[in-house]
BAFI-3210 file (N, C-alpha, C; in Angstrom, 3 decimals, decimal comma, padded with zeros to 6 digits):
// residues 209
n [1|2|3|4|5|6|7|8|9|10|11|12|13|14|15|16|17|18|19|20|21|22|23|24|25|26|27|28|29|30|31|32|33|34|35|36|37|38|39|40|41|42|43|44|45|46|47|48|49|50|51|52|53|54|55|56|57|58|59|60|61|62|63|64|65|66|67|68|69|70|71|72|73|74|75|76|77|78|79|80|81|82|83|84|85|86|87|88|89|90|91|92|93|94|95|96|97|98|99|100|101|102|103|104|105|106|107|108|109|110|111|112|113|114|115|116|117|118|119|120|121|122|123|124|125|126|127|128|129|130|131|132|133|134|135|136|137|138|139|140|141|142|143|144|145|146|147|148|149|150|151|152|153|154|155|156|157|158|159|160|161|162|163|164|165|166|167|168|169|170|171|172|173|174|175|176|177|178|179|180|181|182|183|184|185|186|187|188|189|190|191|192|193|194|195|196|197|198|199|200|201|202|203|204|205|206|207|208|209]
n.u [-029,583|-028,704|-026,946|-025,016|-025,144|-022,601|-020,931|-021,671|-020,678|-017,949|-017,524|-017,540|-015,725|-015,016|-015,048|-016,743|-018,709|-017,334|-014,655|-014,501|-014,826|-012,651|-010,561|-011,030|-010,703|-008,054|-006,670|-004,125|-002,209|000,288|000,032|000,064|002,596|003,008|004,735|006,266|005,577|003,331|001,548|001,335|-000,046|-002,489|-004,701|-005,587|-006,911|-008,910|-010,304|-008,178|-008,180|-006,561|-006,465|-004,916|-002,996|-004,460|-006,868|-007,328|-007,636|-009,973|-011,838|-011,749|-012,752|-015,360|-016,456|-016,367|-018,115|-020,592|-020,770|-021,035|-023,636|-025,177|-026,979|-025,639|-025,040|-024,715|-022,547|-020,559|-020,373|-019,539|-017,151|-015,701|-015,477|-014,097|-012,038|-008,489|-006,958|-004,661|-002,215|000,434|003,208|005,387|006,828|009,393|010,447|012,462|011,086|009,258|007,226|006,693|004,052|000,784|-002,238|-005,243|-007,026|-009,575|-010,727|-010,688|-012,426|-014,847|-015,217|-015,393|-017,771|-019,622|-019,329|-020,478|-023,110|-023,799|-024,683|-027,432|-028,162|-027,628|-029,215|-030,593|-028,753|-025,582|-023,117|-019,914|-017,748|-015,194|-015,429|-017,500|-016,271|-013,989|-015,215|-016,507|-014,280|-013,202|-015,231|-014,884|-012,424|-010,075|-007,753|-008,566|-009,573|-012,582|-012,069|-009,670|-010,523|-012,231|-010,386|-008,644|-010,376|-011,389|-013,788|-016,507|-016,341|-018,731|-020,379|-019,100|-019,332|-022,125|-022,703|-021,203|-022,615|-025,020|-024,136|-022,943|-025,189|-026,555|-024,796|-024,037|-026,255|-028,514|-027,980|-029,418|-029,017|-027,182|-028,446|-029,586|-031,401|-032,204|-031,414|-028,442|-027,229|-025,052|-025,487|-027,660|-026,456|-024,612|-026,351|-027,406|-025,151|-024,407|-026,557|-026,245|-023,652|-023,922|-025,897|-024,444|-022,737|-020,319|-019,845|-020,510|-023,766|-024,484|-023,293|-023,093|-022,837|-021,311|-020,076]
n.v [-033,827|-032,201|-029,234|-027,143|-023,521|-022,642|-024,606|-024,393|-021,864|-022,415|-024,013|-022,403|-021,006|-018,412|-015,117|-013,217|-012,248|-010,405|-010,970|-013,535|-013,064|-011,354|-013,109|-015,082|-013,602|-012,855|-015,167|-017,269|-019,423|-019,481|-019,977|-022,650|-023,304|-022,176|-019,936|-019,785|-017,303|-016,659|-018,601|-017,846|-015,513|-016,313|-016,689|-014,044|-013,659|-015,627|-017,891|-019,244|-021,936|-023,714|-022,563|-022,876|-024,185|-027,095|-027,149|-024,411|-023,569|-024,918|-023,760|-021,092|-021,427|-022,292|-020,043|-018,256|-019,542|-019,226|-016,452|-016,182|-016,877|-014,710|-011,761|-010,043|-007,347|-007,223|-008,935|-007,459|-005,140|-006,184|-007,347|-005,101|-003,888|-005,737|-007,138|-007,054|-004,053|-004,104|-006,576|-008,955|-008,812|-010,688|-010,588|-010,030|-008,129|-005,242|-002,872|-003,538|-002,997|-004,630|-004,831|-005,007|-003,865|-005,331|-007,510|-008,496|-006,756|-004,453|-005,177|-005,298|-002,603|-001,464|-002,662|-001,600|001,085|001,274|000,497|002,551|004,652|004,610|005,737|008,345|009,457|011,877|013,809|015,062|012,633|011,772|009,166|008,812|010,408|009,147|006,671|007,413|008,477|006,206|004,604|006,119|005,851|003,177|003,064|004,234|006,795|009,891|013,239|015,156|017,520|016,940|014,908|016,360|018,096|016,268|015,034|017,077|018,276|020,193|021,287|021,371|019,662|017,202|016,953|016,779|014,404|012,637|012,655|011,412|008,870|007,893|007,727|005,732|003,510|003,448|004,214|006,139|007,907|008,983|010,777|008,877|006,492|004,056|005,350|004,975|002,145|001,350|-000,235|-001,710|-002,397|-004,116|-006,096|-007,095|-008,191|-010,240|-011,917|-012,517|-014,137|-016,377|-017,347|-017,832|-019,828|-021,777|-022,469|-021,170|-018,739|-017,057|-017,105|-014,860|-012,791|-009,507|-007,625|-004,508|-003,093]
n.w [012,286|015,235|015,967|018,078|018,501|018,996|017,901|015,241|014,596|014,817|012,641|010,484|007,802|007,213|008,581|007,590|004,715|003,215|003,912|002,829|000,062|-000,486|000,072|-001,931|-004,306|-004,106|-004,008|-005,246|-007,431|-006,346|-003,705|-003,322|-002,722|-000,225|001,845|005,136|006,137|004,569|005,509|008,146|007,838|006,970|008,898|009,139|006,826|006,561|008,806|009,756|009,129|007,531|004,906|002,473|-000,300|-001,864|-000,437|-000,045|-002,698|-003,353|-001,587|-002,437|-004,992|-004,417|-003,178|-005,305|-007,022|-005,725|-005,916|-008,668|-009,070|-008,625|-009,865|-012,744|-012,309|-009,517|-009,218|-010,538|-008,932|-006,424|-007,177|-007,999|-005,531|-003,897|-005,252|-005,946|-007,189|-008,654|-009,668|-009,041|-011,234|-013,115|-015,461|-016,232|-017,926|-018,759|-018,265|-016,396|-013,553|-011,516|-010,806|-012,223|-013,865|-012,642|-014,567|-013,958|-012,045|-013,593|-015,686|-014,315|-013,604|-016,169|-017,056|-015,209|-015,818|-018,346|-017,720|-016,032|-017,566|-017,676|-015,295|-015,622|-017,527|-019,737|-019,369|-020,490|-020,759|-020,228|-021,096|-019,906|-017,655|-016,221|-015,731|-014,217|-011,942|-010,928|-010,411|-008,356|-006,410|-005,848|-004,576|-005,762|-005,339|-005,942|-006,565|-007,249|-008,630|-009,913|-011,613|-013,272|-014,515|-015,798|-017,585|-019,085|-018,366|-016,929|-013,571|-012,059|-013,512|-013,194|-010,419|-010,095|-011,476|-009,999|-007,566|-008,340|-009,149|-006,827|-005,207|-006,581|-006,309|-003,525|-002,072|000,040|003,017|006,076|008,948|009,753|009,228|006,838|004,343|001,739|000,085|-001,771|-004,816|-004,014|-001,318|-001,592|-003,072|-001,211|000,693|-000,829|-001,415|001,169|001,998|000,309|000,959|003,666|003,634|002,373|004,340|004,770|006,004|009,132|010,591|011,949|010,687|009,328|006,565|005,758|003,714]
ca.u [-028,629|-028,679|-025,641|-025,162|-024,713|-021,149|-020,315|-021,919|-019,723|-016,616|-017,413|-017,457|-014,358|-014,754|-015,769|-017,719|-018,731|-016,250|-013,418|-014,539|-014,605|-011,270|-009,725|-011,220|-010,129|-006,604|-006,042|-003,361|-001,518|001,506|-000,218|000,349|003,919|002,938|005,862|005,874|004,920|002,000|000,711|001,098|-001,009|-003,763|-005,807|-006,092|-007,762|-010,086|-010,337|-007,005|-008,466|-005,862|-006,875|-003,786|-002,910|-005,669|-008,029|-007,552|-008,166|-011,358|-012,672|-011,844|-013,657|-016,731|-016,909|-016,597|-019,320|-021,744|-020,815|-021,486|-025,084|-025,862|-027,148|-024,374|-024,796|-024,192|-021,204|-019,646|-020,196|-018,741|-015,803|-015,059|-015,222|-013,246|-010,881|-007,373|-006,909|-003,518|-001,703|001,872|003,659|006,758|007,161|010,835|010,879|013,157|010,138|008,280|007,168|006,327|002,596|000,032|-003,670|-005,964|-008,062|-010,885|-011,236|-010,899|-013,632|-016,007|-015,366|-015,873|-019,188|-020,390|-019,285|-021,500|-024,419|-024,057|-025,355|-028,859|-028,351|-027,346|-030,015|-031,084|-027,625|-024,399|-022,298|-018,640|-017,301|-014,043|-015,906|-018,209|-015,311|-013,159|-016,056|-016,692|-013,007|-013,108|-016,171|-014,349|-011,151|-008,970|-007,632|-008,582|-010,674|-013,440|-011,415|-008,694|-011,283|-012,688|-009,244|-008,136|-011,359|-011,835|-015,201|-016,750|-016,358|-020,112|-020,890|-018,496|-019,915|-023,510|-022,700|-020,683|-023,704|-025,972|-023,541|-022,787|-026,515|-026,835|-023,967|-023,956|-027,523|-028,630|-028,054|-029,925|-028,721|-026,436|-029,244|-029,794|-032,734|-032,478|-030,267|-027,849|-027,090|-024,035|-026,126|-028,478|-025,511|-024,075|-027,398|-027,538|-024,022|-024,502|-027,500|-025,702|-022,508|-024,428|-026,569|-023,399|-021,970|-018,960|-019,726|-021,377|-025,125|-024,612|-022,566|-023,811|-021,849|-021,577|-018,990]
ca.v [-033,758|-030,877|-028,711|-025,926|-022,316|-022,521|-025,490|-023,835|-020,790|-022,964|-024,662|-021,402|-020,763|-016,976|-014,287|-012,382|-012,386|-009,571|-011,736|-014,646|-012,553|-010,875|-014,303|-015,722|-012,765|-012,748|-016,484|-017,554|-020,694|-019,387|-020,436|-024,073|-023,363|-021,085|-019,801|-019,693|-016,005|-016,776|-019,400|-017,048|-014,465|-016,915|-016,386|-012,688|-013,707|-016,411|-018,199|-020,021|-023,359|-024,349|-022,037|-022,842|-025,400|-027,599|-026,702|-023,009|-023,473|-025,389|-022,760|-019,933|-021,802|-022,343|-018,656|-017,686|-020,170|-018,539|-015,113|-016,294|-017,100|-013,424|-010,966|-009,500|-006,072|-007,496|-009,487|-006,375|-004,264|-006,872|-007,504|-003,786|-003,573|-006,694|-007,620|-006,105|-003,235|-004,561|-007,885|-009,133|-009,079|-011,202|-010,792|-009,947|-007,089|-004,125|-001,826|-004,083|-002,351|-005,711|-004,851|-004,682|-003,765|-006,598|-007,552|-008,784|-005,501|-003,546|-005,603|-004,907|-001,152|-001,212|-003,069|-000,616|002,361|001,187|000,441|003,832|005,573|004,633|006,595|009,734|009,775|013,251|014,741|014,618|011,759|011,440|007,851|008,945|010,965|008,075|005,672|007,983|008,582|004,858|004,195|006,828|005,212|001,878|003,087|004,970|008,095|011,027|014,135|015,531|018,560|016,277|014,224|017,393|018,569|015,179|014,673|018,252|018,497|021,239|020,771|021,178|018,469|016,050|016,869|016,311|012,998|011,902|012,509|010,424|007,536|007,473|007,333|004,454|002,444|003,415|004,528|007,412|007,805|010,139|010,639|007,643|005,323|003,875|005,791|004,322|001,280|001,343|-001,584|-002,458|-002,978|-005,248|-007,149|-007,721|-009,035|-011,427|-012,829|-012,990|-015,243|-017,550|-017,889|-018,389|-021,085|-022,741|-022,780|-020,619|-017,610|-017,147|-016,596|-013,546|-011,778|-008,429|-006,885|-003,085|-002,562]
ca.w [013,397|015,837|016,366|018,868|017,820|019,109|016,913|013,923|014,401|014,642|011,349|009,428|007,370|007,106|009,539|006,891|003,260|002,702|004,059|001,885|-001,288|-000,581|-000,032|-003,235|-005,363|-003,948|-004,014|-006,454|-007,432|-005,560|-002,351|-003,220|-002,119|000,751|002,764|006,538|006,327|003,978|006,396|009,344|007,499|006,584|009,808|008,910|005,647|006,894|010,230|010,088|008,977|006,431|003,608|001,546|-001,094|-002,517|000,343|-000,348|-004,058|-003,326|-000,928|-003,325|-006,077|-003,894|-002,988|-006,638|-007,570|-005,137|-006,507|-010,060|-009,081|-008,458|-011,089|-013,227|-011,644|-008,179|-009,396|-010,898|-007,770|-005,411|-007,729|-007,925|-004,129|-003,181|-006,007|-005,954|-008,400|-009,443|-009,281|-009,252|-012,598|-013,128|-016,872|-016,367|-018,857|-018,092|-017,874|-015,452|-012,242|-010,596|-010,649|-013,432|-013,578|-012,540|-015,615|-013,375|-011,482|-014,718|-016,404|-013,498|-013,739|-017,533|-017,109|-014,449|-016,542|-019,391|-017,073|-015,359|-018,485|-017,340|-014,129|-016,011|-018,711|-019,761|-019,260|-021,227|-019,929|-020,843|-020,623|-019,011|-016,389|-015,510|-015,270|-013,152|-010,754|-010,387|-009,827|-007,077|-005,488|-005,465|-003,891|-006,358|-004,672|-006,868|-006,204|-008,368|-009,414|-010,768|-012,654|-014,209|-015,297|-016,640|-018,614|-019,798|-018,050|-015,942|-012,189|-011,625|-014,185|-012,516|-009,086|-010,207|-011,864|-008,849|-006,603|-008,854|-009,161|-005,435|-004,745|-007,235|-005,747|-002,066|-001,441|000,755|004,477|006,801|010,362|009,966|008,874|005,409|003,946|000,454|-000,189|-003,100|-005,370|-003,278|-000,132|-002,046|-003,477|000,003|001,266|-001,672|-001,225|002,557|002,036|-000,366|001,687|004,916|003,313|002,001|005,526|004,721|006,923|010,289|010,389|012,591|009,922|008,642|005,760|005,592|002,904]
c.u [-028,580|-027,253|-025,867|-024,702|-023,209|-020,445|-020,492|-020,927|-018,339|-016,416|-017,267|-016,007|-014,003|-015,607|-016,867|-017,685|-017,614|-014,924|-013,363|-014,235|-013,176|-010,318|-009,815|-010,569|-008,605|-005,886|-005,288|-002,666|-000,249|001,306|-000,083|001,706|004,028|004,142|005,339|005,141|003,500|001,067|000,374|000,040|-002,387|-004,898|-006,384|-007,022|-009,044|-010,123|-009,181|-007,190|-007,856|-006,234|-005,676|-003,831|-004,215|-006,915|-008,356|-008,153|-009,630|-012,278|-012,833|-012,821|-015,110|-017,291|-017,236|-017,847|-020,568|-021,889|-021,392|-022,991|-025,866|-026,073|-025,828|-024,029|-024,171|-022,787|-020,194|-019,352|-019,294|-017,312|-015,046|-014,693|-014,142|-012,014|-009,745|-007,345|-005,705|-002,999|-000,209|002,159|005,118|007,215|008,671|011,341|011,531|012,205|009,159|008,388|006,722|004,829|001,961|-001,444|-004,316|-007,086|-009,467|-011,517|-011,560|-012,181|-014,898|-016,270|-015,894|-017,360|-020,046|-020,425|-020,330|-022,897|-024,796|-024,736|-026,834|-029,150|-028,198|-028,117|-030,541|-029,988|-026,438|-023,506|-021,059|-018,148|-016,178|-014,452|-016,598|-017,219|-014,474|-013,941|-016,236|-015,403|-012,812|-014,003|-015,609|-012,875|-009,980|-008,934|-007,489|-009,741|-011,419|-012,816|-010,411|-009,383|-011,722|-011,555|-008,746|-009,066|-011,849|-013,305|-015,334|-016,875|-017,773|-020,733|-020,375|-019,121|-021,335|-023,566|-022,153|-021,793|-024,685|-025,405|-023,288|-024,124|-026,887|-026,071|-024,130|-025,270|-027,478|-028,759|-028,574|-029,750|-028,066|-027,175|-029,456|-031,228|-033,159|-031,266|-029,757|-027,687|-026,032|-024,621|-026,942|-027,584|-024,935|-025,111|-027,526|-026,397|-023,980|-025,383|-026,927|-024,546|-022,912|-025,071|-025,557|-022,516|-020,576|-018,761|-020,748|-022,734|-025,294|-023,992|-023,503|-022,793|-022,274|-020,494|-019,431]
c.v [-032,342|-030,475|-027,434|-024,742|-022,166|-023,381|-024,959|-022,725|-021,336|-023,567|-023,652|-021,118|-019,283|-016,213|-013,461|-012,687|-011,562|-010,326|-012,879|-014,177|-012,053|-012,057|-014,908|-014,918|-012,716|-014,085|-016,709|-018,891|-020,671|-019,926|-021,939|-024,291|-022,276|-021,101|-019,746|-018,390|-016,046|-017,496|-018,615|-015,992|-015,021|-016,623|-014,996|-012,653|-014,464|-016,650|-019,089|-021,507|-023,924|-023,855|-021,808|-024,124|-025,785|-027,145|-025,242|-022,820|-023,878|-024,350|-021,521|-020,222|-021,829|-020,943|-018,028|-018,287|-019,482|-017,137|-015,161|-016,508|-015,793|-012,739|-010,300|-008,167|-006,284|-008,082|-008,372|-005,472|-004,917|-007,117|-006,191|-003,426|-004,476|-007,181|-006,605|-005,323|-003,566|-005,873|-007,953|-009,430|-009,535|-011,488|-010,707|-008,899|-005,931|-003,052|-002,284|-003,402|-003,338|-005,774|-004,509|-004,600|-005,148|-006,629|-007,757|-007,522|-004,526|-003,889|-005,203|-003,406|-000,797|-001,528|-002,026|000,737|002,392|001,237|001,789|004,843|005,702|005,559|008,071|010,147|011,201|014,277|014,171|013,806|011,327|010,117|007,984|009,504|009,881|007,070|006,204|008,104|007,214|004,329|004,857|006,175|003,890|001,916|003,819|006,375|009,210|011,930|014,588|016,610|017,943|015,538|015,224|017,854|017,502|014,877|015,879|018,548|019,599|020,604|020,509|019,935|017,210|015,856|016,312|014,829|012,121|011,637|011,424|009,009|007,011|007,021|005,963|003,314|002,330|003,705|005,861|007,171|009,107|009,879|009,296|006,374|005,263|004,236|005,141|003,470|001,411|-000,081|-002,385|-003,108|-004,204|-006,419|-007,861|-008,617|-010,340|-012,412|-013,335|-014,233|-016,512|-018,176|-018,437|-019,748|-022,177|-023,106|-022,213|-019,402|-017,753|-016,518|-015,198|-012,444|-010,768|-007,613|-005,450|-002,456|-001,324]
c.w [013,926|016,191|017,137|018,066|017,855|018,080|015,510|013,618|014,104|013,263|010,218|009,085|007,347|008,108|008,887|005,402|002,636|002,772|003,059|000,464|-001,472|-000,716|-001,426|-004,350|-005,298|-004,023|-005,328|-006,318|-006,614|-004,160|-002,215|-002,569|-001,059|001,679|004,186|006,805|005,758|004,934|007,659|009,095|007,200|007,557|009,606|007,711|005,953|008,386|010,622|009,898|007,701|005,060|002,692|000,731|-001,745|-001,773|000,042|-001,720|-004,096|-002,700|-001,795|-004,460|-005,628|-003,693|-004,338|-007,282|-007,026|-005,715|-007,921|-010,175|-008,941|-009,805|-011,465|-012,570|-010,268|-008,251|-009,663|-009,702|-006,727|-005,886|-007,632|-006,486|-003,516|-003,938|-005,936|-007,258|-009,265|-008,877|-009,580|-010,719|-012,541|-014,554|-017,130|-017,341|-018,104|-017,581|-016,793|-014,092|-011,161|-010,295|-011,983|-013,074|-013,559|-013,573|-015,052|-012,788|-012,605|-015,471|-015,642|-013,627|-015,130|-017,623|-016,389|-015,147|-017,646|-018,784|-016,448|-016,253|-018,150|-016,166|-014,463|-017,256|-018,605|-019,601|-020,036|-020,301|-020,694|-020,238|-019,603|-017,653|-015,572|-014,922|-014,111|-011,850|-010,109|-009,778|-008,468|-006,036|-004,979|-005,071|-004,505|-005,752|-005,704|-006,459|-007,455|-009,243|-010,384|-011,909|-013,715|-015,108|-016,261|-017,812|-019,419|-019,583|-017,003|-014,557|-011,709|-012,252|-013,497|-011,137|-009,130|-010,556|-010,745|-007,829|-007,050|-008,799|-007,754|-004,864|-005,308|-006,559|-004,235|-001,354|-000,709|002,245|005,070|008,283|010,660|009,600|007,366|005,045|002,646|000,100|-001,617|-003,590|-004,609|-002,030|-000,493|-002,437|-002,260|000,665|000,489|-001,441|000,207|002,620|001,436|000,434|003,054|004,673|002,967|003,190|005,553|005,603|008,031|010,016|010,952|011,786|009,281|007,885|005,624|004,740|002,179]
res [m|n|v|t|g|e|n|t|m|e|e|r|l|f|d|s|s|h|a|a|l|v|f|a|f|n|y|s|g|q|q|y|q|a|s|a|m|n|k|a|m|t|p|a|i|g|s|g|k|g|l|v|g|v|d|g|a|a|q|a|g|m|v|r|l|e|l|s|m|l|p|e|l|h|q|a|v|l|t|a|r|c|a|p|r|d|v|i|c|d|c|g|r|p|c|c|a|a|r|r|p|n|p|e|w|n|a|a|i|v|w|l|t|e|r|a|m|q|q|l|s|g|s|f|s|h|y|r|v|r|r|a|i|l|e|k|i|f|g|v|r|v|d|l|q|q|i|a|e|d|c|g|a|h|r|n|t|v|s|a|q|n|a|k|l|k|l|w|i|e|g|e|r|k|k|g|l|m|a|a|p|g|v|e|s|v|a|w|l|a|i|d|g|r|l|m|a|a|g|m|v|a|l|e|e|q|a|e|a]
***
């Protein structure tokens, strides 16, 4: 059966692979009882096609299934990029700050921290330094001087390792163009292909996270 490009676009649930992954990682059972505000915000997450309740759970599960088909390195990178760093906590304890670290994001950072040793072979690599650098790459607001002070490492050592790990994850750009792709670029290409083939994102999508 032939369908026009316009119809194909309309059938897509997400505008991009990034939007699909963010939705899947943030989806929770609370959306079964979505408030009017939750429903109003849904179009900002996907394309407004009823991504709540059972339908939302199914779509989140399908996105996660496609992600699980990628190599573990790609899964970890995309999880670190798209999963929330913390989640709601309703334990009710007096010390509760209403948020707690997200175990899924933390597990991805731990996995990458271990794998990063291969990128720093031949030089002393402190676990805490590697982890702090990776957390910075994936959105934690901290500067290299602070990492050096917190980990008891020399600023030059932290800077050198930061450069190597950024090259590994983000690749190298020259004059605004990608000269050498990092593992994150490869991971985005892989998930783009799977989600496009599954009909969940538009064929025209190009991820640049």
